[in-house]
C-alpha positions in Angstrom: 19.4 8.2 -17.9 19.9 5.0 -16.0 18.9 2.8 -19.0 21.4 4.7 -21.1 24.2 4.1 -18.6 23.3 0.4 -18.5 23.6 0.1 -22.3 27.0 1.7 -22.3 28.7 0.2 -19.2 29.3 -3.6 -18.9 26.9 -5.2 -16.4 29.6 -6.3 -13.9 31.1 -2.8 -13.8 27.7 -1.2 -13.6 26.6 -3.4 -10.7 29.8 -2.6 -8.8 29.4 1.1 -9.1 25.6 1.2 -8.9 25.3 2.1 -5.2 27.7 5.0 -5.7 25.7 6.1 -8.7 22.5 6.2 -6.7 24.1 7.8 -3.7 25.6 10.6 -5.9 22.2 11.3 -7.5 20.6 11.4 -4.0 23.2 13.8 -2.7 22.9 16.0 -5.8 19.1 16.1 -5.6 19.3 17.2 -1.9 22.1 19.7 -2.7 20.3 21.4 -5.6 17.2 21.9 -3.5 19.0 23.0 -0.3 18.4 19.8 1.8 14.8 20.9 2.4 13.9 18.0 4.8 16.1 19.5 7.5 13.5 22.2 8.0 10.4 20.1 8.1 9.2 17.1 10.3 9.4 14.0 8.1 7.3 10.9 8.6 8.2 7.8 6.6 5.8 4.9 6.2 7.0 1.5 4.9 5.7 -2.0 4.6 4.2 -4.3 2.0 0.5 -3.2 2.3 -1.4 -0.3 3.8 1.3 2.4 3.3 -0.8 4.7 1.1 -3.9 4.4 3.3 -1.9 5.0 6.5 -0.2 8.0 5.1 -3.6 9.5 4.2 -4.9 8.8 7.7 -1.9 10.4 9.3 -2.4 13.4 7.1 -6.1 13.7 8.0 -5.4 13.5 11.7 -2.6 16.0 11.7 -4.6 18.4 9.6 -7.6 18.1 12.0 -5.1 19.0 14.8 -4.3 22.2 13.0 -1.0 21.3 11.2 -0.3 22.1 7.6 0.8 18.9 5.9 2.6 17.8 2.8 2.3 14.2 1.5 3.7 11.9 -1.2 2.1 8.5 -1.8 1.5 5.9 -4.6 -2.0 7.5 -5.1 -1.8 11.2 -4.3 0.3 14.2 -3.5 -0.6 17.0 -1.1 0.7 20.4 -0.1 -1.7 22.0 2.4 -5.1 22.3 0.8 -3.8 21.5 -2.7 -4.1 17.8 -3.5 -3.5 16.0 -6.8 -3.2 12.5 -8.3 0.1 10.7 -8.6 0.3 9.9 -12.3 4.0 8.9 -12.3 3.5 5.1 -11.6 6.1 5.5 -8.8 5.4 4.8 -5.2 8.4 7.0 -4.3 9.5 9.8 -6.6 13.0 10.0 -8.1 15.7 11.8 -6.1 15.4 15.3 -7.7 11.6 15.2 -8.0 11.2 14.2 -4.3 13.6 16.8 -3.0 11.9 19.4 -5.1 8.5 18.4 -3.7 9.7 18.5 -0.1 11.1 22.0 -0.8 7.7 23.1 -2.1 6.1 21.7 1.0 8.4 23.7 3.2 8.0 26.9 1.2 4.2 26.5 1.5 4.5 26.5 5.3 4.0 22.8 5.9 5.1 21.6 9.3 5.0 17.9 8.4 5.9 15.9 5.3 4.5 12.3 5.1 6.5 10.1 2.6 5.4 6.7 1.5 8.8 5.0 1.5 9.3 1.9 -0.8 12.0 -0.8 -0.8 12.8 0.2 -4.4 13.3 3.8 -3.3 15.5 2.7 -0.4 17.5 0.5 -2.8 18.1 3.5 -5.0 19.0 5.8 -2.1 16.0 8.0 -2.7 15.6 8.1 1.1 19.3 8.7 1.8 19.2 12.5 2.1 15.8 12.9 3.6 16.0 13.8 7.3 13.3 11.4 8.6 12.0 12.0 12.1 9.6 9.1 12.3 9.7 5.6 10.7 6.5 3.5 10.6 6.5 -0.2 10.0 3.2 -1.6 8.8 3.9 -5.2 7.9 6.0 -7.3 5.5 5.3 -10.2 3.2 7.0 -11.5 0.1 7.0 -8.8 -2.6 9.6 -7.6 -5.1 11.6 -10.8 -4.4 13.2 -11.0 -7.9 14.2 -7.3 -7.7 15.9 -7.7 -4.3 17.2 -11.2 -4.7 15.2 -12.8 -1.9 12.9 -12.0 0.9 15.6 -11.3 3.4 17.1 -8.6 1.2 13.7 -7.1 0.7 13.3 -6.9 4.5 16.8 -5.5 5.0 16.0 -2.7 2.5 13.0 -1.6 4.6 14.9 -1.9 7.9 17.3 0.7 6.5 14.6 3.4 7.1 14.7 2.6 10.8 18.5 2.6 10.8 18.3 6.2 9.5 15.9 7.2 12.2 18.0 5.5 14.9 20.9 7.9 14.1 18.7 10.8 14.9 18.2 12.3 18.3 14.6 11.9 19.4 13.9 9.7 16.5 10.6 7.8 16.6 9.7 4.3 15.5 6.2 3.0 15.1 5.8 -0.8 14.9 3.0 -3.3 14.1 3.8 -5.8 16.8 1.5 -8.4 15.3 3.7 -8.9 12.3 6.1 -11.8 12.7 9.0 -9.7 11.3 8.6 -6.8 13.8 11.7 -7.9 15.8 13.9 -7.2 12.8 12.6 -3.6 12.6 13.1 -3.2 16.3 16.8 -4.0 16.1 17.9 -0.5 15.1 18.0 1.5 18.4 15.4 4.1 17.7 15.2 6.4 20.7 11.4 6.4 21.1 9.3 3.4 20.3 5.5 3.1 19.9 3.8 -0.2 19.2 0.3 -1.3 18.1 -1.4 -4.6 18.1 -4.8 -6.4 18.4 -5.5 -7.8 21.8 -7.3 -10.8 20.2 -4.0 -12.0 18.7 -2.1 -14.7 20.5 0.4 -13.8 23.1 2.8 -11.3 21.6 6.5 -12.4 21.9 7.7 -9.1 20.5 6.5 -7.3 23.6 8.4 -9.7 25.9 11.6 -9.4 23.9 11.6 -5.6 23.4 10.7 -3.3 26.3 10.9 0.4 26.8 8.0 1.4 24.6 6.7 4.9 25.1 3.2 3.6 24.4 1.5 0.4 23.3 -1.8 0.9 21.4 -3.8 -2.2 22.2 -7.0 -2.7 20.2 -9.9 -4.8 21.5 -13.6 -5.5 21.2 -13.5 -5.1 17.4 -16.8 -5.2 15.5 -16.9 -5.1 11.7 -19.7 -4.7 9.3 -20.6 -3.2 6.0 -21.1 0.3 7.5 -17.7 0.5 9.2 -16.0 -0.7 12.3 -15.9 -0.1 16.1 -13.3 -1.0 18.6 -11.8 0.1 21.9 -8.3 1.5 22.6 -7.3 2.3 26.2 -11.0 2.3 27.3 -12.0 4.7 24.6 -14.6 3.6 22.1 -13.9 4.4 18.5 -16.3 4.2 15.6 -15.1 4.7 12.0 -16.3 4.2 8.5 -13.4 1.9 7.8 -14.2 -1.6 6.6 -12.0 -4.6 7.3 -9.5 -5.6 10.0 -6.5 -4.4 7.8 -7.9 -0.9 7.9 -8.0 -1.0 11.7 -4.2 -1.8 11.6 -3.8 1.2 9.2 -5.7 3.4 11.6 -3.7 2.1 14.6 -0.5 3.1 12.9 -1.8 6.6 12.2 -3.1 6.9 15.8 0.4 5.9 17.1 2.0 8.6 15.0 -0.5 11.1 16.3 0.2 10.1 20.0 3.9 10.5 19.4 3.1 14.1 18.4 1.2 14.7 21.7 -2.2 14.8 20.1 -5.1 14.2 22.5 -6.6 10.7 22.0 -10.1 12.1 22.8 -9.8 14.4 19.8 -8.5 11.6 17.6 -11.5 9.5 18.6 -13.8 12.3 17.4 -11.9 12.8 14.1 -11.8 9.0 13.4 -15.5 9.1 12.5 -14.7 11.2 9.4 -11.7 9.4 8.0 -11.6 8.9 4.3 -9.9 6.2 2.2 -7.7 7.2 -0.7 -8.8 6.5 -4.2 -8.8 2.9 -5.2 -8.4 1.5 -1.7 -11.4 -0.7 -1.0 -13.7 1.7 -2.8 -17.2 0.3 -2.7 -19.9 1.0 -5.3 -23.3 -0.3 -4.4 -25.8 -1.0 -7.1 -28.9 -3.1 -7.9 -28.5 -5.4 -4.9 -24.8 -6.1 -5.2 -21.5 -4.3 -4.5 -18.5 -3.6 -6.7 -15.2 -3.3 -4.9 -12.3 -1.5 -6.6 -8.9 -2.1 -4.8 -5.3 -1.9 -5.7 -4.4 -5.3 -4.1 -1.4 -6.4 -6.3 0.2 -9.1 -4.1 -1.1 -12.2 -2.3 -1.4 -10.8 1.3 -3.4 -7.7 0.3 -5.5 -9.8 -2.2 -6.5 -12.2 0.6 -7.3 -9.4 2.9 -9.7 -7.9 0.4 -11.3 -11.2 -0.3 -11.8 -11.9 3.4 -13.3 -8.4 4.0 -15.7 -8.8 1.0 -16.9 -12.1 2.3 -17.2 -11.3 6.0 -17.5 -7.6 6.7 -19.7 -7.0 3.7 -21.6 -10.2 4.2 -21.5 -11.1 0.5 -23.1 -14.4 -0.7 -20.6 -14.9 -3.5 -17.4 -13.2 -4.7 -17.2 -12.6 -8.4 -13.6 -11.6 -9.1 -11.5 -9.8 -11.7 -7.8 -10.7 -11.5 -4.7 -9.7 -13.5 -1.0 -9.6 -12.9 2.0 -7.3 -13.6 4.3 -8.0 -16.5 7.8 -6.8 -17.2 9.4 -9.6 -15.2 7.9 -8.3 -11.9 7.5 -11.1 -9.3 6.3 -13.8 -11.6 6.1 -16.1 -8.7 3.1 -14.3 -7.2 0.8 -14.8 -10.3 0.2 -18.5 -9.5 -0.2 -17.7 -5.8 -2.8 -15.0 -6.5 -4.6 -17.3 -8.9 -4.9 -20.0 -6.2 -6.3 -17.4 -3.8 -8.9 -16.3 -6.3 -9.8 -19.9 -6.8 -10.3 -20.5 -3.1 -12.3 -17.4 -2.4 -14.2 -16.6 -5.6 -17.1 -18.5 -7.2 -16.5 -17.1 -10.6 -13.3 -15.4 -12.0 -12.4 -13.3 -15.0 -8.7 -13.2 -15.8 -7.6 -10.0 -17.6 -4.9 -7.5 -18.4 -3.3 -5.3 -15.7 0.1 -3.8 -16.6 1.8 -6.1 -19.1 4.6 -3.8 -20.1 6.6 -5.7 -22.7 5.4 -9.1 -21.7 2.6 -11.0 -23.6 -0.7 -10.6 -21.7 -1.5 -14.2 -22.6 1.6 -15.5 -20.8 0.7 -13.6 -17.7 -2.9 -14.9 -17.7 -1.6 -18.5 -18.3 0.5 -18.2 -15.1 -2.5 -17.0 -13.1 -4.7 -19.7 -14.6 -2.3 -22.4 -13.5 -2.7 -21.2 -9.9 -6.5 -20.9 -10.3 -6.7 -24.5 -11.4 -4.8 -25.6 -8.3 -7.4 -24.2 -5.9 -8.9 -26.7 -3.4 -12.1 -24.9 -2.4 -13.6 -24.5 -5.8 -13.2 -26.4 -9.1 -12.9 -24.3 -12.3 -13.7 -25.0 -15.9 -13.1 -22.4 -18.6 -16.2 -20.9 -20.0 -18.3 -22.2 -17.1 -17.0 -20.4 -14.0 -13.9 -18.7 -15.3 -13.0 -16.7 -18.4 -9.8 -15.2 -19.9 -10.5 -11.8 -21.5 -7.5 -9.7 -22.4 -9.3 -6.4 -22.9 -9.8 -5.1 -19.3 -12.9 -3.1 -20.2 -14.6 -6.1 -21.7 -13.5 -8.2 -18.7 -15.1 -5.7 -16.3 -18.4 -5.8 -18.3 -18.3 -9.6 -18.1 -17.6 -9.8 -14.4 -20.4 -7.3 -13.6 -22.8 -9.2 -15.8 -22.3 -12.3 -13.6 -23.3 -10.6 -10.4 -26.6 -11.4 -8.6 -28.3 -9.9 -5.6 -26.1 -10.2 -2.5 -22.9 -10.8 -4.5 -19.7 -8.7 -4.3 -17.8 -8.0 -7.6 -14.1 -7.6 -6.6 -11.8 -5.8 -9.1 -8.2 -5.8 -8.1 -4.8 -4.8 -9.5 -5.4 -1.2 -10.6 -7.2 0.6 -7.8 -6.8 4.3 -8.3 -3.9 4.1 -10.8 -4.1 6.6 -13.7 -2.3 4.5 -16.3 -2.1 1.0 -17.8 1.5 0.3 -18.9 1.8 -1.7 -22.1 4.6 -2.5 -24.6 7.2 -0.1 -25.9 6.9 2.1 -22.9 3.4 3.2 -23.8 0.8 4.2 -21.2 -2.9 4.1 -21.6 -5.0 6.5 -19.4 -7.1 4.5 -16.9 -9.7 5.2 -14.3 -11.2 2.0 -13.0 -13.9 3.5 -10.8 -15.1 5.8 -13.5 -15.2 2.9 -16.0 -17.2 0.8 -13.5 -19.7 3.6 -13.0 -20.2 4.0 -16.7 -20.8 0.3 -17.2 -23.3 0.2 -14.4 -25.3 3.0 -15.9 -25.6 1.1 -19.1 -26.5 -2.2 -17.5 
């Protein structure tokens, strides 16, 4: 519908009326489904990375406490015991779909709705008529810059979630105080604030500048290995199956939400041992002496986190990496940056297709290649330690064939996604983990 309107209406006119258009659709969606979020406790999670995982952790903890939960994320939907894969290729559903889903949650008896809330969703007012009770800030780094017209606009879009919660009596804000942009998210005067951070980080200026927190979750004595992680919070020792420092942040955010709901931290400690990651988020497949990691990482910050985790927590001798990039004009700047990261962390690299949309896959790979060749840690020569293979299945076969004992094969960009988006609006069914398992059986 929006594309049709764009074709009919001149661009300057459309841009002027676009906010009103999105606002109207948001209002109509809520009206049609009876403003369902007014009768359910809504938790919104925003940030550049970790949103999906954090939503799932919040869901698992709330369910363990006896609550019936509904959830909508990039990877999965949930209403009580019913859970299904998100096959829409949308982090945040359209206004009518999302309002309908929230109504279904409420009718099913859910007490809580957890909504992964994206900057694009906020830009299009998908959040506008959702009655958020809690806003969670995970982190923020450059992403969707071309869409928003700059990093500051991207950040402002996410801050709007907190502006919504600040208008609500007893609204709750959850903040990653280690993120350098946390102070921007603390500006809206949310009534109740909870913060989390790692004690090992340098002195936290945000704590000095912003008082009146209900609770500060301080994490210390962190130990990471291939079996999981252990750490202490407020004198309590936690042990989880979660790998990587970034997952400790995700857990800390979920813990903060749980504390804001009055859940006993002793019980949370017990439940932490059984937490499960969503599909395609640092999924590790061990085989024949090496590991294969399947992860969604689609922007520089998350990609570097995965590489660091694979090299340190998993103790891998070498990283053998598969890397692609999004097409369709989406953040072209990050292709080169991600290529350089791969070049600095990985010993061998296979460049391949991801979601080209209407862009030529060769052009996308050329952009990534330019960054790869700028790496300072490793020098690359095509056909020797890096390859360009458009067909992603062939590329996965190649990258797995390069692995030796003690290596980690890192596949990024798709994670748990159900589709690969190609030209003319076509979508190809995709299941990266299943494909890897099939290749490993044959090898």
